[in-house]
LUMGUDREN-399831 format. One record per residue: residue in one letter; x, y, z of N, C-alpha, C in turn. Coordinates in steps of 0.05 Angstrom, whole numbers, padded with zeros to 5 digits, always signed. Example, Ala and Ser with C-alpha at 12.3 -4.5 7.8 and 13.67 -1.06 7.14 Angstrom:
BEGIN
a+00264-00114+00156+00246-00090+00156+00264-00066+00156
s+00257-00045+00142+00273-00021+00143+00258+00001+00157
//
This chain:
BEGIN
m-01298+00468+00611-01309+00444+00607-01330+00418+00628
l-01304+00404+00644-01309+00389+00654-01304+00406+00692
e-01314+00431+00701-01321+00441+00714-01322+00411+00750
n-01347+00395+00746-01351+00373+00757-01345+00360+00776
l-01319+00352+00758-01296+00330+00771-01272+00353+00784
t-01261+00329+00810-01246+00329+00821-01226+00305+00812
l-01200+00306+00810-01180+00286+00826-01145+00292+00838
l-01153+00286+00837-01129+00279+00860-01104+00263+00854
d-01073+00287+00858-01057+00277+00834-01028+00268+00843
f-01021+00251+00855-00995+00242+00866-00970+00231+00852
s-00966+00251+00819-00954+00246+00800-00941+00274+00804
s-00912+00258+00799-00887+00282+00797-00865+00299+00777
m-00860+00275+00770-00853+00292+00737-00862+00256+00721
g-00867+00274+00695-00874+00257+00664-00896+00262+00670
p-00899+00224+00652-00924+00232+00633-00956+00238+00664
g-00945+00237+00684-00974+00241+00712-00973+00270+00697
p-00959+00283+00707-00968+00315+00709-00964+00332+00679
r-00958+00318+00655-00980+00328+00636-01001+00307+00635
c-01010+00301+00643-01047+00291+00636-01056+00309+00658
t-01052+00320+00677-01062+00336+00692-01065+00359+00695
r-01042+00373+00679-01041+00394+00662-01057+00397+00646
l-01067+00371+00633-01078+00384+00606-01101+00377+00625
l-01114+00369+00630-01142+00365+00643-01145+00387+00658
a-01137+00396+00683-01137+00415+00692-01144+00444+00677
d-01128+00437+00642-01136+00468+00633-01164+00450+00622
y-01171+00446+00617-01203+00433+00600-01221+00434+00620
g-01215+00427+00647-01244+00447+00672-01216+00422+00704
v-01222+00404+00697-01219+00391+00722-01212+00402+00749
r-01226+00396+00761-01199+00409+00799-01178+00403+00799
v-01159+00398+00782-01149+00374+00797-01130+00395+00826
v-01124+00387+00847-01100+00373+00872-01082+00363+00875
k-01060+00369+00872-01035+00366+00875-01020+00358+00897
i-01022+00328+00906-01007+00322+00930-00986+00319+00927
r-00969+00333+00944-00934+00325+00945-00920+00327+00967
p-00895+00311+00966-00891+00308+00988-00877+00319+00998
p-00874+00322+01035-00851+00337+01042-00834+00360+01027
a-00818+00371+01033-00804+00386+01018-00777+00372+01031
d-00778+00366+01049-00753+00357+01055-00760+00317+01059
g-00733+00313+01061-00743+00275+01071-00742+00258+01053
t-00741+00269+01021-00749+00251+00995-00718+00263+00978
r-00732+00233+00956-00708+00216+00939-00719+00240+00912
m-00750+00242+00911-00749+00247+00884-00744+00277+00881
m-00742+00278+00850-00718+00306+00838-00744+00319+00838
d-00748+00344+00835-00773+00364+00832-00766+00375+00806
a-00772+00377+00796-00785+00392+00759-00778+00428+00769
p-00769+00432+00750-00756+00464+00754-00786+00479+00750
w-00794+00498+00772-00812+00518+00776-00829+00519+00754
y-00819+00518+00737-00840+00529+00724-00857+00512+00692
a-00843+00477+00698-00849+00468+00679-00874+00460+00691
y-00895+00446+00674-00925+00441+00670-00938+00474+00681
s-00926+00486+00665-00949+00514+00672-00938+00528+00702
a-00916+00516+00715-00913+00527+00743-00936+00517+00757
n-00957+00498+00752-00978+00485+00765-01006+00509+00764
r-00998+00523+00749-01011+00548+00739-01055+00530+00745
g-01069+00535+00766-01086+00529+00775-01095+00510+00788
i-01070+00496+00795-01070+00470+00808-01056+00474+00849
p-01084+00479+00859-01067+00479+00887-01047+00455+00896
q-01033+00459+00912-01010+00435+00914-01014+00427+00951
i-01012+00419+00953-01007+00410+00990-00997+00382+00993
h-00981+00403+01003-00954+00377+01017-00960+00358+01038
v-00962+00335+01035-00971+00308+01057-00955+00297+01063
d-00954+00280+01094-00926+00261+01085-00941+00231+01090
l-00939+00220+01078-00961+00198+01060-00946+00175+01078
k-00915+00176+01090-00901+00149+01108-00913+00164+01138
d-00924+00189+01144-00934+00184+01166-00968+00169+01169
q-00988+00152+01184-01013+00153+01176-01038+00165+01178
a-01023+00173+01198-01040+00208+01196-01038+00221+01170
g-01020+00207+01157-01026+00228+01134-01045+00217+01111
q-01046+00181+01109-01060+00171+01102-01075+00173+01105
e-01088+00171+01134-01121+00171+01131-01127+00201+01116
l-01116+00223+01121-01128+00244+01106-01137+00240+01076
v-01109+00237+01064-01117+00228+01036-01134+00205+01041
r-01146+00184+01055-01160+00178+01047-01195+00178+01051
s-01193+00202+01068-01219+00210+01069-01217+00245+01055
l-01210+00247+01033-01215+00252+01009-01236+00240+00991
l-01220+00220+00996-01232+00210+00966-01251+00184+00955
p-01265+00190+00989-01304+00194+00974-01314+00231+00957
r-01292+00235+00960-01303+00274+00958-01292+00276+00923
v-01279+00254+00916-01255+00263+00886-01279+00241+00869
d-01270+00256+00845-01285+00230+00813-01259+00206+00801
a-01232+00229+00815-01200+00200+00798-01183+00221+00822
l-01165+00203+00810-01143+00184+00829-01112+00191+00798
v-01101+00197+00810-01069+00191+00780-01052+00205+00796
e-01026+00167+00799-01004+00165+00812-00995+00151+00788
s-00965+00144+00798-00931+00148+00786-00921+00136+00808
f-00922+00121+00829-00907+00120+00840-00903+00077+00824
r-00885+00079+00838-00861+00048+00828-00894+00028+00826
p-00879+00010+00815-00905-00001+00822-00911-00021+00866
g-00932-00022+00870-00932-00030+00897-00927-00009+00921
v-00924+00017+00907-00923+00040+00926-00933+00045+00941
a-00948+00055+00930-00990+00059+00933-00991+00046+00951
a-00991+00022+00942-01007-00001+00961-00985+00002+00995
r-00970+00004+00986-00954+00003+01004-00955+00034+01036
l-00965+00058+01011-00971+00069+01032-00996+00081+01037
g-01006+00056+01041-01046+00059+01040-01059+00070+01026
i-01041+00082+00997-01069+00097+00980-01070+00076+00960
g-01066+00053+00950-01066+00030+00939-01099+00024+00930
y-01102+00027+00903-01129+00023+00888-01149+00005+00904
d-01138-00020+00925-01156-00036+00937-01167-00012+00964
d-01147-00001+00983-01142+00019+00997-01175+00037+00990
a-01167+00054+00967-01194+00073+00956-01209+00058+00945
r-01210+00042+00939-01235+00036+00932-01253+00028+00950
a-01247+00020+00973-01260+00003+00990-01273+00039+01004
v-01269+00053+00994-01279+00086+01010-01295+00104+00986
n-01282+00092+00951-01299+00100+00933-01292+00087+00918
e-01316+00054+00904-01318+00041+00897-01328+00058+00863
s-01338+00091+00856-01341+00089+00836-01318+00104+00820
l-01297+00107+00842-01271+00123+00842-01252+00104+00804
v-01245+00136+00792-01225+00123+00771-01192+00122+00786
y-01177+00097+00783-01160+00110+00795-01143+00099+00764
c-01117+00119+00767-01104+00116+00748-01077+00103+00754
s-01061+00092+00758-01030+00084+00755-01021+00084+00719
v-00992+00098+00730-00978+00110+00708-00958+00118+00711
s-00937+00090+00693-00928+00092+00696-00894+00082+00678
g-00869+00073+00675-00865+00076+00652-00863+00051+00637
y-00863+00028+00656-00861+00005+00636-00893-00009+00644
g-00902-00004+00664-00936-00015+00667-00933-00026+00684
q-00948-00036+00712-00955-00055+00733-00933-00085+00742
n-00929-00086+00707-00928-00136+00705-00902-00129+00692
g-00885-00146+00681-00871-00143+00663-00842-00144+00678
p-00813-00141+00675-00785-00158+00675-00777-00132+00677
y-00787-00115+00668-00778-00080+00674-00800-00063+00695
a-00822-00080+00711-00839-00058+00716-00821-00038+00743
r-00803-00053+00749-00805-00035+00782-00776-00030+00771
w-00758-00025+00741-00729-00004+00737-00745+00018+00733
p-00722+00042+00737-00726+00069+00740-00713+00074+00710
a-00723+00089+00703-00727+00098+00666-00740+00140+00675
h-00723+00135+00656-00745+00169+00636-00742+00158+00605
d-00743+00197+00596-00759+00200+00561-00750+00175+00541
l-00718+00182+00556-00693+00157+00528-00696+00144+00544
n-00700+00118+00559-00698+00087+00568-00727+00078+00549
w-00743+00100+00558-00768+00100+00544-00779+00098+00507
l-00765+00114+00480-00753+00110+00471-00751+00087+00457
a-00724+00082+00474-00697+00059+00459-00716+00025+00454
v-00725+00025+00484-00735-00005+00481-00756+00006+00462
g-00771+00026+00451-00802+00014+00432-00789+00033+00406
g-00765+00023+00394-00751+00031+00377-00756+00059+00356
f-00760+00077+00372-00762+00093+00368-00735+00114+00354
l-00706+00108+00375-00693+00117+00368-00675+00108+00352
d-00673+00080+00353-00664+00062+00330-00678+00076+00304
g-00694+00077+00296-00721+00090+00282-00707+00115+00269
g-00698+00129+00284-00697+00157+00277-00664+00153+00262
s-00658+00186+00259-00635+00185+00237-00609+00186+00258
r-00590+00193+00247-00557+00184+00253-00540+00199+00258
r-00526+00208+00280-00491+00219+00282-00473+00214+00263
d-00460+00229+00267-00428+00225+00255-00416+00200+00258
a-00419+00186+00283-00417+00157+00292-00427+00143+00279
g-00446+00148+00285-00465+00126+00279-00484+00117+00302
a-00487+00134+00315-00495+00130+00347-00526+00151+00339
p-00552+00138+00349-00569+00151+00338-00567+00172+00351
s-00596+00196+00340-00599+00218+00337-00611+00225+00374
l-00599+00252+00388-00626+00242+00407-00650+00270+00399
p-00677+00258+00410-00696+00275+00395-00700+00304+00407
g-00690+00315+00428-00690+00337+00426-00715+00352+00440
a-00733+00339+00454-00761+00340+00461-00759+00317+00476
v-00780+00320+00507-00791+00293+00513-00814+00274+00505
v-00813+00258+00487-00825+00257+00467-00847+00245+00485
a-00831+00218+00492-00840+00199+00508-00868+00201+00528
d-00844+00224+00556-00865+00234+00570-00891+00249+00559
t-00892+00262+00534-00913+00278+00534-00944+00249+00520
v-00926+00232+00500-00947+00220+00494-00957+00193+00512
g-00940+00197+00527-00950+00186+00554-00967+00198+00572
g-00959+00223+00578-00989+00236+00591-01010+00241+00568
y-01016+00247+00548-01038+00240+00530-01055+00214+00541
s-01031+00197+00529-01043+00168+00529-01054+00167+00556
t-01040+00176+00592-01057+00172+00605-01076+00193+00610
a-01085+00217+00602-01106+00243+00602-01138+00226+00585
v-01121+00217+00565-01149+00188+00545-01167+00174+00563
a-01135+00166+00577-01150+00123+00587-01166+00149+00617
v-01164+00166+00624-01171+00183+00645-01204+00182+00638
l-01215+00190+00610-01224+00213+00612-01242+00184+00605
t-01241+00167+00584-01251+00138+00575-01260+00132+00601
a-01248+00133+00612-01259+00131+00638-01284+00138+00652
l-01272+00162+00662-01295+00180+00677-01328+00174+00656
l-01320+00182+00634-01343+00183+00606-01363+00154+00617
r-01354+00113+00619-01358+00094+00623-01371+00103+00646
r-01366+00120+00671-01375+00126+00687-01400+00135+00692
a-01393+00160+00689-01422+00167+00673-01449+00155+00664
a-01445+00129+00654-01461+00124+00640-01459+00097+00659
t-01454+00085+00670-01464+00067+00689-01454+00068+00724
g-01437+00082+00725-01426+00078+00761-01407+00078+00769
q-01409+00057+00739-01365+00042+00757-01346+00059+00758
g-01338+00051+00770-01303+00057+00769-01280+00041+00761
a-01260+00048+00763-01244+00030+00739-01217+00036+00759
y-01201+00016+00746-01167+00018+00754-01148+00020+00727
l-01145+00032+00719-01127+00045+00702-01091+00031+00709
d-01082+00018+00695-01054+00013+00681-01039+00020+00658
v-01031+00057+00665-01032+00064+00637-00997+00064+00644
s-00980+00051+00612-00960+00049+00611-00944+00079+00585
v-00925+00088+00592-00912+00112+00581-00893+00087+00550
m-00897+00067+00560-00890+00052+00529-00917+00047+00513
d-00930+00040+00522-00957+00038+00503-00961+00062+00486
g-00962+00085+00501-00958+00113+00479-00937+00110+00460
v-00905+00094+00469-00900+00097+00446-00893+00077+00427
l-00904+00055+00434-00919+00041+00411-00941+00039+00394
r-00945+00054+00414-00974+00079+00382-00961+00093+00363
m-00938+00100+00388-00923+00124+00364-00910+00127+00341
m-00905+00104+00350-00888+00078+00328-00913+00066+00299
q-00948+00060+00312-00958+00040+00288-00949+00034+00273
f-00948+00063+00249-00945+00042+00226-00929+00034+00225
i-00896+00040+00225-00868+00026+00230-00883-00002+00235
l-00886-00005+00263-00890-00035+00272-00903-00050+00251
d-00934-00036+00252-00949-00052+00246-00938-00048+00196
g-00923-00049+00189-00909-00044+00163-00887-00072+00165
h-00869-00070+00185-00856-00086+00200-00858-00114+00196
l-00891-00109+00212-00911-00139+00225-00917-00158+00199
v-00922-00146+00175-00926-00159+00143-00903-00151+00132
g-00878-00141+00134-00867-00154+00117-00850-00126+00112
e-00854-00110+00110-00856-00083+00095-00834-00069+00116
d-00824-00059+00110-00791-00027+00114-00815-00002+00116
a-00838+00003+00134-00852+00036+00128-00834+00055+00132
g-00816+00042+00142-00803+00068+00155-00775+00087+00149
s-00774+00070+00129-00750+00078+00105-00741+00107+00091
m-00780+00109+00084-00793+00147+00076-00785+00159+00095
l-00787+00157+00122-00778+00171+00142-00748+00177+00159
t-00739+00159+00150-00715+00156+00154-00677+00174+00141
g-00695+00185+00123-00671+00189+00103-00666+00169+00080
g-00695+00153+00071-00693+00140+00041-00696+00139+00017
a-00717+00171+00014-00725+00176+00000-00726+00222-00006
a-00725+00223-00024-00707+00261-00025-00726+00274-00027
f-00749+00262-00033-00765+00293-00033-00785+00286+00014
y-00764+00266+00029-00774+00269+00053-00735+00279+00069
d-00741+00293+00065-00719+00312+00083-00717+00328+00090
v-00675+00336+00107-00677+00359+00104-00653+00381+00095
y-00650+00405+00094-00634+00414+00062-00629+00440+00076
r-00601+00449+00072-00589+00469+00076-00595+00498+00054
a-00598+00514+00057-00616+00533+00045-00583+00554+00045
g-00581+00578+00018-00564+00584+00022-00552+00617+00046
d-00559+00613+00062-00560+00617+00080-00548+00608+00110
g-00543+00588+00100-00534+00562+00125-00561+00558+00144
q-00586+00569+00134-00605+00554+00160-00620+00530+00144
w-00640+00518+00154-00647+00486+00137-00676+00494+00133
l-00677+00471+00118-00709+00461+00103-00726+00442+00116
a-00745+00445+00113-00762+00409+00114-00768+00404+00092
v-00770+00392+00072-00787+00385+00046-00800+00359+00056
a-00827+00353+00053-00842+00333+00060-00860+00326+00036
a-00844+00325+00016-00877+00329-00014-00881+00306-00020
i-00884+00290-00006-00899+00255-00007-00914+00250-00038
e-00942+00275-00043-00965+00268-00063-00941+00277-00079
p-00957+00266-00107-00944+00278-00135-00950+00294-00139
q-00965+00315-00137-00973+00339-00145-00953+00355-00119
f-00941+00359-00106-00927+00361-00080-00905+00357-00087
w-00901+00337-00106-00858+00327-00110-00871+00345-00142
a-00872+00357-00164-00878+00361-00181-00874+00380-00175
a-00885+00404-00157-00883+00439-00153-00857+00427-00138
l-00848+00407-00123-00822+00412-00113-00793+00425-00138
c-00800+00404-00162-00787+00394-00193-00780+00422-00201
r-00817+00441-00202-00809+00455-00214-00806+00477-00204
g-00803+00493-00177-00794+00510-00165-00765+00511-00160
t-00751+00492-00159-00733+00475-00153-00707+00486-00186
g-00723+00482-00215-00701+00479-00238-00712+00442-00241
l-00717+00428-00233-00702+00395-00240-00742+00387-00251
s-00761+00404-00271-00768+00395-00286-00766+00372-00283
h-00754+00364-00294-00734+00342-00311-00748+00309-00300
r-00744+00320-00267-00734+00298-00249-00775+00294-00243
i-00798+00299-00253-00814+00306-00239-00817+00269-00239
g-00821+00253-00258-00833+00218-00263-00801+00198-00240
s-00791+00214-00230-00765+00202-00207-00767+00205-00193
q-00779+00206-00177-00802+00213-00153-00791+00191-00132
h-00806+00160-00144-00800+00146-00134-00772+00112-00139
d-00759+00127-00151-00737+00105-00174-00712+00108-00145
p-00715+00078-00141-00686+00077-00111-00669+00079-00126
a-00664+00071-00145-00630+00084-00153-00632+00117-00166
l-00641+00134-00157-00634+00164-00163-00642+00175-00144
q-00650+00168-00126-00655+00182-00096-00623+00200-00081
d-00597+00184-00092-00577+00211-00075-00569+00220-00096
v-00586+00212-00133-00591+00241-00149-00596+00263-00142
l-00625+00259-00133-00638+00269-00136-00635+00295-00103
r-00623+00276-00093-00612+00289-00065-00599+00307-00069
r-00579+00307-00088-00560+00326-00086-00566+00341-00102
e-00584+00337-00120-00598+00356-00130-00611+00381-00123
l-00622+00361-00101-00646+00391-00091-00630+00401-00071
a-00606+00395-00061-00584+00405-00041-00576+00426-00062
d-00559+00415-00083-00552+00443-00106-00575+00470-00098
a-00595+00460-00102-00615+00476-00115-00619+00502-00093
f-00626+00477-00071-00634+00506-00039-00618+00528-00033
a-00589+00512-00033-00557+00523-00031-00563+00542-00050
t-00576+00562-00077-00573+00583-00087-00585+00600-00070
r-00610+00593-00042-00624+00618-00043-00623+00618-00018
p-00638+00643+00007-00644+00642+00026-00666+00620+00036
r-00665+00615+00063-00693+00594+00074-00708+00612+00068
d-00716+00628+00078-00746+00647+00085-00757+00653+00049
e-00732+00655+00037-00750+00659+00007-00759+00643-00006
w-00746+00612-00007-00758+00585-00007-00784+00581-00005
v-00783+00581+00023-00807+00593+00039-00827+00591+00033
r-00830+00624+00028-00841+00636+00010-00848+00624-00014
v-00841+00621-00029-00840+00606-00059-00848+00580-00060
l-00843+00556-00042-00849+00527-00044-00875+00527-00022
g-00868+00533+00004-00889+00537+00034-00908+00523+00015
p-00925+00548+00002-00951+00550+00004-00963+00518-00027
v-00944+00516-00031-00950+00491-00061-00929+00467-00043
a-00915+00470-00040-00893+00438-00041-00889+00423-00010
c-00904+00424+00015-00898+00422+00026-00867+00423+00036
v-00857+00450+00040-00827+00465+00052-00840+00477+00065
s-00818+00472+00083-00829+00507+00123-00788+00501+00122
a-00796+00513+00149-00771+00530+00160-00763+00502+00177
v-00740+00506+00183-00732+00486+00221-00722+00511+00221
n-00742+00521+00255-00741+00542+00263-00729+00527+00293
t-00712+00548+00304-00704+00557+00322-00731+00559+00339
v-00716+00550+00369-00739+00556+00397-00757+00590+00381
a-00738+00609+00402-00743+00630+00392-00763+00639+00363
e-00744+00630+00342-00770+00629+00307-00793+00614+00321
t-00797+00596+00326-00822+00579+00331-00839+00610+00351
l-00827+00611+00371-00850+00633+00389-00858+00660+00372
a-00838+00666+00348-00850+00686+00333-00850+00685+00300
d-00858+00657+00305-00871+00655+00274-00901+00653+00272
p-00899+00683+00252-00928+00696+00243-00944+00675+00237
q-00949+00640+00231-00979+00632+00233-00990+00630+00267
l-00960+00610+00277-00965+00611+00308-00976+00639+00331
r-00969+00658+00316-00962+00680+00325-01002+00685+00319
s-01016+00673+00302-01049+00686+00287-01058+00679+00315
r-01048+00649+00326-01070+00639+00349-01059+00645+00375
p-01068+00655+00391-01059+00662+00420-01045+00654+00435
l-01019+00653+00435-00998+00637+00441-00993+00635+00460
t-00976+00650+00487-00978+00660+00500-00998+00675+00524
l-00983+00687+00552-01002+00684+00565-00984+00701+00587
d-00987+00720+00609-00973+00732+00629-00984+00724+00652
v-00970+00707+00676-00989+00690+00697-00968+00699+00709
r-00980+00715+00735-00968+00719+00765-00960+00702+00783
v-00934+00693+00784-00917+00668+00806-00910+00683+00827
g-00915+00677+00854-00903+00698+00871-00910+00718+00865
e-00885+00739+00865-00881+00762+00871-00873+00761+00830
q-00881+00743+00824-00862+00760+00783-00892+00747+00771
v-00882+00769+00750-00901+00756+00726-00887+00748+00704
v-00884+00717+00695-00873+00706+00664-00903+00705+00652
r-00886+00680+00628-00892+00699+00604-00900+00658+00601
q-00916+00645+00596-00924+00615+00594-00946+00612+00570
l-00946+00587+00560-00947+00585+00536-00984+00578+00534
t-01000+00590+00522-01037+00581+00536-01033+00549+00521
p-01054+00549+00534-01061+00523+00533-01066+00508+00502
r-01082+00523+00489-01080+00516+00456-01099+00488+00454
l-01122+00496+00463-01148+00476+00462-01167+00474+00445
a-01169+00455+00445-01203+00454+00423-01230+00480+00424
v-01220+00491+00452-01244+00502+00456-01236+00537+00465
p-01242+00564+00467-01241+00588+00469-01227+00585+00500
d-01205+00604+00509-01181+00598+00525-01200+00597+00559
p-01197+00590+00581-01231+00610+00606-01223+00631+00598
p-01236+00651+00611-01227+00687+00615-01216+00689+00630
g-01215+00673+00659-01191+00673+00675-01171+00656+00681
l-01158+00658+00654-01137+00648+00664-01107+00652+00656
a-01113+00676+00658-01085+00692+00665-01083+00705+00699
r-01116+00690+00710-01111+00693+00739-01103+00672+00754
q-01107+00651+00749-01098+00623+00761-01073+00633+00771
p-01078+00633+00799-01045+00623+00817-01035+00599+00803
a-01011+00607+00807-00995+00585+00792-00969+00579+00814
g-00946+00574+00820-00919+00563+00836-00932+00558+00865
p-00903+00556+00880-00919+00542+00913-00956+00553+00918
t-00964+00545+00932-00994+00543+00948-00978+00549+00970
p-00986+00584+00972-00991+00585+01011-01008+00570+01033
p-00986+00571+01046-01008+00553+01063-01036+00565+01070
g-01054+00576+01081-01071+00588+01073-01086+00563+01060
e-01077+00571+01035-01084+00575+01010-01099+00538+01011
a-01078+00518+01015-01070+00495+01017-01092+00487+01030
d-01096+00495+01054-01118+00493+01083-01130+00500+01071
e-01147+00526+01056-01175+00519+01053-01191+00506+01027
t-01163+00488+01014-01171+00478+00997-01176+00442+01005
l-01169+00440+01029-01173+00420+01050-01208+00424+01050
r-01203+00451+01067-01229+00450+01081-01249+00446+01061
s-01248+00454+01028-01266+00446+01017-01275+00423+01012
l-01257+00407+01006-01261+00387+01002-01278+00369+01036
g-01271+00381+01048-01293+00368+01079-01268+00356+01096
i-01261+00362+01095-01232+00368+01126-01245+00383+01146
p-01252+00390+01166-01253+00400+01182-01234+00425+01191
a-01238+00450+01198-01202+00467+01202-01202+00463+01219
a-01210+00443+01246-01191+00438+01272-01181+00409+01264
r-01181+00406+01239-01165+00372+01236-01146+00385+01222
v-01151+00402+01198-01123+00408+01191-01119+00424+01203
a-01115+00443+01213-01097+00462+01241-01079+00440+01254
e-01091+00412+01259-01091+00406+01273-01055+00389+01260
l-01069+00373+01241-01041+00366+01211-01021+00381+01212
r-01027+00383+01214-01002+00428+01205-00986+00427+01233
g-00997+00433+01253-00977+00428+01277-00964+00414+01275
a-00978+00385+01266-00950+00360+01286-00942+00351+01255
g-00931+00376+01235-00917+00357+01209-00937+00345+01194
v-00959+00340+01201-00959+00318+01178-00969+00334+01143
i-00979+00370+01151-00983+00368+01127-00958+00397+01122
s-00947+00395+01116-00917+00421+01117-00919+00434+01085
//
């Protein structure tokens, strides 16, 4: 869909690569500029992360070398967008900040994505997914462990939301550029994404309402219950018709009118727990799933085997180096590209990296010179 666009990706982990992974799956030509393999404190993601960089060539450039900075600046007139996830001020110190980029490409969409944004008291703080969820109120608003500590989310929630927020910002700026010719500087914060995710709760709080009580165990009709085989069920019978179906299916028809009675929530929860304990999880799902917003709490393995997910293209086999590995398909709103499984993944061989640079206008002799000097490694 977006094959006519090229993006340079300087992000390493977190929301940046999630954004560029999504854009690449939609057809954007993404070229990842990475630091030299040694001499950096940056933690590298597991090889399989971000679909093992399927279809994204990676070029290792020493940006602390002036020749490396000049190489990047010479690429900028030939690209449409740039995503970087350095700490605030680092890109400018490396000679590839927005002012440097705009000087050679005024129509460039330049996106800085960071945890807390480019300004504010936390802007330069190191942080990861858990920190952003904590500051954004997500952890405190969730369930509790036995000692009262907030439960861990079990997934990288903030990173993922931040990646999607970044992709939306980049695509919006590219759409505006197509209409006006104007480039843009984008300051995307992961915290912005967390706050959007918390918007229902925060909007309620701002008007004096406790909008999150239902989501955190305040209502018996929105909770998890253990079935007779020890497996778990998720119940979200919010609407009256689904609550009525739940009550009828569990033998609690006399409770249909008690859904929102605050004095009865603990009683309703005990009665539902007793009812669910009489039959196995999957039997309950077959009976109540179609009528009462009841589903199985799947393990990761069960998720991959779930009949609903298997009814849609779920995985594909991709060659990474000398081995064939299974990956999730992009699951976009459009059909997967026909050559998706043939896209190269894993580390980019030097020859392919050099060809990528040549295709972006860098003469072969200059590429060989930079590689010989160790600027490209």
